[in-house]
A tleap script that builds the chain and sets N, CA, C and O, in Angstrom:
source leaprc.protein.ff14SB
mol = sequence {
  NMET ALA VAL PRO LYS GLY LYS VAL SER LYS
  ALA ARG ARG ASP LYS ARG ARG SER SER VAL
  TRP LYS LEU THR ALA PRO ALA LEU VAL LYS
  CYS PRO LYS CYS GLY ALA LEU HIE MET PRO
  HIE ARG MET CYS PRO GLU CYS GLY TYR TYR
  ASN GLY ARG GLN VAL LYS ALA VAL GLN ALA
  ASP ALA GLU CLYS
}
set mol.1.N position { 20.408 -11.064 -99.036 }
set mol.1.CA position { 19.748 -11.778 -97.926 }
set mol.1.C position { 20.413 -11.422 -96.628 }
set mol.1.O position { 21.639 -11.331 -96.579 }
set mol.2.N position { 19.647 -11.215 -95.559 }
set mol.2.CA position { 20.221 -10.843 -94.288 }
set mol.2.C position { 20.807 -12.060 -93.593 }
set mol.2.O position { 20.160 -13.100 -93.470 }
set mol.3.N position { 22.029 -11.910 -93.147 }
set mol.3.CA position { 22.711 -12.975 -92.416 }
set mol.3.C position { 23.275 -12.437 -91.141 }
set mol.3.O position { 23.892 -11.372 -91.143 }
set mol.4.N position { 23.081 -13.162 -90.005 }
set mol.4.CA position { 23.607 -12.678 -88.717 }
set mol.4.C position { 25.131 -12.578 -88.762 }
set mol.4.O position { 25.784 -13.425 -89.373 }
set mol.5.N position { 25.708 -11.556 -88.125 }
set mol.5.CA position { 27.150 -11.369 -88.090 }
set mol.5.C position { 27.825 -12.420 -87.197 }
set mol.5.O position { 28.949 -12.848 -87.461 }
set mol.6.N position { 27.113 -12.826 -86.134 }
set mol.6.CA position { 27.714 -13.789 -85.222 }
set mol.6.C position { 26.646 -14.505 -84.408 }
set mol.6.O position { 25.475 -14.125 -84.408 }
set mol.7.N position { 27.086 -15.562 -83.707 }
set mol.7.CA position { 26.130 -16.292 -82.894 }
set mol.7.C position { 25.628 -15.439 -81.721 }
set mol.7.O position { 26.409 -14.770 -81.046 }
set mol.8.N position { 24.354 -15.477 -81.501 }
set mol.8.CA position { 23.772 -14.831 -80.329 }
set mol.8.C position { 23.787 -15.843 -79.205 }
set mol.8.O position { 23.233 -16.935 -79.332 }
set mol.9.N position { 24.413 -15.483 -78.117 }
set mol.9.CA position { 24.479 -16.448 -76.994 }
set mol.9.C position { 23.148 -16.684 -76.317 }
set mol.9.O position { 22.236 -15.866 -76.439 }
set mol.10.N position { 23.025 -17.772 -75.616 }
set mol.10.CA position { 21.752 -18.129 -74.973 }
set mol.10.C position { 21.364 -17.047 -73.955 }
set mol.10.O position { 20.189 -16.701 -73.832 }
set mol.11.N position { 22.356 -16.515 -73.229 }
set mol.11.CA position { 22.102 -15.468 -72.221 }
set mol.11.C position { 21.557 -14.194 -72.869 }
set mol.11.O position { 20.612 -13.590 -72.361 }
set mol.12.N position { 22.146 -13.796 -73.973 }
set mol.12.CA position { 21.684 -12.606 -74.674 }
set mol.12.C position { 20.280 -12.809 -75.271 }
set mol.12.O position { 19.429 -11.921 -75.220 }
set mol.13.N position { 20.077 -13.965 -75.817 }
set mol.13.CA position { 18.764 -14.280 -76.422 }
set mol.13.C position { 17.685 -14.300 -75.329 }
set mol.13.O position { 16.599 -13.748 -75.508 }
set mol.14.N position { 18.001 -14.945 -74.193 }
set mol.14.CA position { 17.019 -14.998 -73.099 }
set mol.14.C position { 16.762 -13.710 -72.439 }
set mol.14.O position { 15.647 -13.480 -71.971 }
set mol.15.N position { 17.757 -12.822 -72.366 }
set mol.15.CA position { 17.565 -11.468 -71.837 }
set mol.15.C position { 16.555 -10.716 -72.693 }
set mol.15.O position { 15.717 -9.984 -72.166 }
set mol.16.N position { 16.624 -10.884 -73.956 }
set mol.16.CA position { 15.725 -10.201 -74.898 }
set mol.16.C position { 14.289 -10.686 -74.692 }
set mol.16.O position { 13.346 -9.897 -74.761 }
set mol.17.N position { 14.129 -11.985 -74.440 }
set mol.17.CA position { 12.800 -12.551 -74.297 }
set mol.17.C position { 12.254 -12.539 -72.862 }
set mol.17.O position { 11.165 -13.060 -72.625 }
set mol.18.N position { 12.973 -11.966 -71.919 }
set mol.18.CA position { 12.627 -12.156 -70.499 }
set mol.18.C position { 11.311 -11.478 -70.159 }
set mol.18.O position { 10.599 -11.983 -69.291 }
set mol.19.N position { 10.947 -10.389 -70.773 }
set mol.19.CA position { 9.742 -9.655 -70.348 }
set mol.19.C position { 8.520 -10.023 -71.161 }
set mol.19.O position { 7.452 -9.450 -70.945 }
set mol.20.N position { 8.638 -10.948 -72.079 }
set mol.20.CA position { 7.512 -11.281 -72.959 }
set mol.20.C position { 6.402 -12.049 -72.230 }
set mol.20.O position { 5.221 -11.841 -72.509 }
set mol.21.N position { 6.770 -12.924 -71.308 }
set mol.21.CA position { 5.819 -13.851 -70.722 }
set mol.21.C position { 5.105 -13.261 -69.543 }
set mol.21.O position { 4.112 -13.831 -69.092 }
set mol.22.N position { 5.577 -12.106 -69.001 }
set mol.22.CA position { 4.951 -11.581 -67.796 }
set mol.22.C position { 3.563 -11.064 -68.045 }
set mol.22.O position { 3.321 -10.320 -68.995 }
set mol.23.N position { 2.647 -11.465 -67.178 }
set mol.23.CA position { 1.270 -11.010 -67.283 }
set mol.23.C position { 0.934 -10.025 -66.194 }
set mol.23.O position { 1.555 -10.026 -65.131 }
set mol.24.N position { -0.056 -9.176 -66.454 }
set mol.24.CA position { -0.477 -8.213 -65.446 }
set mol.24.C position { -1.676 -8.825 -64.720 }
set mol.24.O position { -2.478 -9.555 -65.301 }
set mol.25.N position { -1.764 -8.506 -63.459 }
set mol.25.CA position { -2.896 -8.972 -62.651 }
set mol.25.C position { -4.151 -8.270 -63.101 }
set mol.25.O position { -4.106 -7.084 -63.425 }
set mol.26.N position { -5.290 -8.976 -63.133 }
set mol.26.CA position { -6.548 -8.324 -63.561 }
set mol.26.C position { -6.985 -7.266 -62.559 }
set mol.26.O position { -6.823 -7.455 -61.354 }
set mol.27.N position { -7.535 -6.161 -63.037 }
set mol.27.CA position { -8.043 -5.120 -62.137 }
set mol.27.C position { -9.300 -5.590 -61.467 }
set mol.27.O position { -10.144 -6.227 -62.097 }
set mol.28.N position { -9.440 -5.281 -60.174 }
set mol.28.CA position { -10.629 -5.681 -59.436 }
set mol.28.C position { -11.243 -4.427 -58.800 }
set mol.28.O position { -10.543 -3.506 -58.379 }
set mol.29.N position { -12.579 -4.433 -58.750 }
set mol.29.CA position { -13.273 -3.342 -58.121 }
set mol.29.C position { -14.278 -3.937 -57.104 }
set mol.29.O position { -14.701 -5.087 -57.215 }
set mol.30.N position { -14.639 -3.096 -56.107 }
set mol.30.CA position { -15.534 -3.578 -55.078 }
set mol.30.C position { -16.969 -3.314 -55.526 }
set mol.30.O position { -17.300 -2.244 -56.037 }
set mol.31.N position { -17.820 -4.343 -55.314 }
set mol.31.CA position { -19.222 -4.232 -55.681 }
set mol.31.C position { -19.885 -3.258 -54.678 }
set mol.31.O position { -19.719 -3.425 -53.470 }
set mol.32.N position { -20.613 -2.271 -55.151 }
set mol.32.CA position { -21.257 -1.298 -54.212 }
set mol.32.C position { -22.390 -1.942 -53.414 }
set mol.32.O position { -22.756 -1.415 -52.363 }
set mol.33.N position { -22.951 -3.042 -53.862 }
set mol.33.CA position { -24.060 -3.697 -53.160 }
set mol.33.C position { -23.580 -4.619 -52.090 }
set mol.33.O position { -23.951 -4.461 -50.927 }
set mol.34.N position { -22.751 -5.597 -52.449 }
set mol.34.CA position { -22.340 -6.616 -51.503 }
set mol.34.C position { -20.905 -6.498 -51.034 }
set mol.34.O position { -20.540 -7.118 -50.035 }
set mol.35.N position { -20.062 -5.709 -51.733 }
set mol.35.CA position { -18.702 -5.504 -51.292 }
set mol.35.C position { -17.733 -6.560 -51.825 }
set mol.35.O position { -16.545 -6.501 -51.504 }
set mol.36.N position { -18.182 -7.499 -52.605 }
set mol.36.CA position { -17.287 -8.501 -53.181 }
set mol.36.C position { -16.475 -7.919 -54.302 }
set mol.36.O position { -16.902 -6.968 -54.956 }
set mol.37.N position { -15.278 -8.490 -54.540 }
set mol.37.CA position { -14.438 -8.022 -55.597 }
set mol.37.C position { -14.804 -8.731 -56.912 }
set mol.37.O position { -15.042 -9.938 -56.949 }
set mol.38.N position { -14.837 -7.932 -57.983 }
set mol.38.CA position { -15.119 -8.524 -59.322 }
set mol.38.C position { -14.444 -7.633 -60.364 }
set mol.38.O position { -14.006 -6.523 -60.060 }
set mol.39.N position { -14.367 -8.137 -61.596 }
set mol.39.CA position { -13.734 -7.373 -62.657 }
set mol.39.C position { -14.621 -6.202 -63.064 }
set mol.39.O position { -15.846 -6.315 -63.030 }
set mol.40.N position { -14.004 -5.058 -63.456 }
set mol.40.CA position { -14.811 -3.896 -63.792 }
set mol.40.C position { -15.654 -4.132 -65.064 }
set mol.40.O position { -15.281 -4.910 -65.942 }
set mol.41.N position { -16.778 -3.447 -65.126 }
set mol.41.CA position { -17.680 -3.515 -66.301 }
set mol.41.C position { -18.227 -4.950 -66.473 }
set mol.41.O position { -18.512 -5.364 -67.597 }
set mol.42.N position { -18.370 -5.682 -65.409 }
set mol.42.CA position { -18.949 -7.014 -65.465 }
set mol.42.C position { -19.878 -7.196 -64.263 }
set mol.42.O position { -19.748 -6.530 -63.235 }
set mol.43.N position { -20.809 -8.114 -64.435 }
set mol.43.CA position { -21.738 -8.408 -63.372 }
set mol.43.C position { -21.043 -9.017 -62.138 }
set mol.43.O position { -20.101 -9.797 -62.276 }
set mol.44.N position { -21.507 -8.661 -60.955 }
set mol.44.CA position { -20.932 -9.236 -59.758 }
set mol.44.C position { -21.392 -10.692 -59.633 }
set mol.44.O position { -22.597 -10.938 -59.603 }
set mol.45.N position { -20.482 -11.659 -59.560 }
set mol.45.CA position { -20.912 -13.047 -59.460 }
set mol.45.C position { -21.548 -13.423 -58.130 }
set mol.45.O position { -22.238 -14.438 -58.030 }
set mol.46.N position { -21.312 -12.596 -57.097 }
set mol.46.CA position { -21.852 -12.917 -55.762 }
set mol.46.C position { -23.352 -12.521 -55.683 }
set mol.46.O position { -24.179 -13.319 -55.243 }
set mol.47.N position { -23.689 -11.303 -56.105 }
set mol.47.CA position { -25.061 -10.837 -55.933 }
set mol.47.C position { -25.847 -10.748 -57.247 }
set mol.47.O position { -27.074 -10.657 -57.212 }
set mol.48.N position { -25.165 -10.771 -58.418 }
set mol.48.CA position { -25.858 -10.723 -59.681 }
set mol.48.C position { -26.248 -9.343 -60.140 }
set mol.48.O position { -27.054 -9.213 -61.062 }
set mol.49.N position { -25.698 -8.292 -59.523 }
set mol.49.CA position { -26.017 -6.946 -59.902 }
set mol.49.C position { -24.976 -6.329 -60.823 }
set mol.49.O position { -23.785 -6.621 -60.714 }
set mol.50.N position { -25.424 -5.488 -61.716 }
set mol.50.CA position { -24.544 -4.721 -62.594 }
set mol.50.C position { -25.208 -3.376 -62.854 }
set mol.50.O position { -26.377 -3.308 -63.233 }
set mol.51.N position { -24.457 -2.326 -62.648 }
set mol.51.CA position { -24.893 -0.940 -62.910 }
set mol.51.C position { -26.149 -0.586 -62.186 }
set mol.51.O position { -27.008 0.105 -62.734 }
set mol.52.N position { -26.289 -1.059 -60.917 }
set mol.52.CA position { -27.406 -0.737 -60.068 }
set mol.52.C position { -28.676 -1.532 -60.258 }
set mol.52.O position { -29.691 -1.227 -59.632 }
set mol.53.N position { -28.647 -2.526 -61.090 }
set mol.53.CA position { -29.853 -3.325 -61.271 }
set mol.53.C position { -29.484 -4.811 -61.324 }
set mol.53.O position { -28.373 -5.178 -61.707 }
set mol.54.N position { -30.418 -5.635 -60.942 }
set mol.54.CA position { -30.169 -7.102 -60.915 }
set mol.54.C position { -30.232 -7.649 -62.329 }
set mol.54.O position { -31.222 -7.464 -63.037 }
set mol.55.N position { -29.182 -8.313 -62.727 }
set mol.55.CA position { -29.086 -8.827 -64.090 }
set mol.55.C position { -29.372 -10.329 -64.083 }
set mol.55.O position { -29.940 -10.863 -65.035 }
set mol.56.N position { -28.975 -11.003 -63.005 }
set mol.56.CA position { -29.094 -12.445 -62.976 }
set mol.56.C position { -29.452 -12.845 -61.549 }
set mol.56.O position { -28.915 -12.297 -60.587 }
set mol.57.N position { -30.372 -13.815 -61.421 }
set mol.57.CA position { -30.711 -14.355 -60.097 }
set mol.57.C position { -29.624 -15.324 -59.692 }
set mol.57.O position { -29.315 -16.261 -60.428 }
set mol.58.N position { -29.042 -15.107 -58.528 }
set mol.58.CA position { -27.964 -15.953 -58.012 }
set mol.58.C position { -28.546 -16.982 -57.034 }
set mol.58.O position { -29.564 -16.715 -56.395 }
set mol.59.N position { -27.932 -18.118 -56.916 }
set mol.59.CA position { -28.433 -19.198 -56.055 }
set mol.59.C position { -28.598 -18.738 -54.602 }
set mol.59.O position { -29.557 -19.131 -53.938 }
set mol.60.N position { -27.669 -17.905 -54.102 }
set mol.60.CA position { -27.757 -17.441 -52.712 }
set mol.60.C position { -29.037 -16.627 -52.482 }
set mol.60.O position { -29.615 -16.687 -51.397 }
set mol.61.N position { -29.489 -15.863 -53.498 }
set mol.61.CA position { -30.693 -15.073 -53.349 }
set mol.61.C position { -31.921 -15.973 -53.482 }
set mol.61.O position { -32.945 -15.723 -52.846 }
set mol.62.N position { -31.823 -17.028 -54.312 }
set mol.62.CA position { -32.980 -17.896 -54.525 }
set mol.62.C position { -33.256 -18.727 -53.291 }
set mol.62.O position { -34.408 -19.084 -53.044 }
set mol.63.N position { -32.237 -19.048 -52.506 }
set mol.63.CA position { -32.401 -19.867 -51.283 }
set mol.63.C position { -33.055 -19.089 -50.166 }
set mol.63.O position { -33.733 -19.676 -49.322 }
set mol.64.N position { -32.869 -17.776 -50.139 }
set mol.64.CA position { -33.389 -16.932 -49.056 }
set mol.64.C position { -34.858 -16.724 -49.148 }
set mol.64.O position { -35.438 -16.037 -48.307 }
savepdb mol mol.pdb
quit
């Protein structure tokens, strides 16, 4: 059975775990129609367009 040779200090343990929690910021792209930033390969929430065609009617368009 594996047994640790000695106590691992809190500092050494925490150094090992330090980079686990860091998250990367989501990538954002500019919408070619309205210029708003949104996640790639997803519909633009501002204008409702994806891949050059309207996928969803957005409230701002319905009011106009």
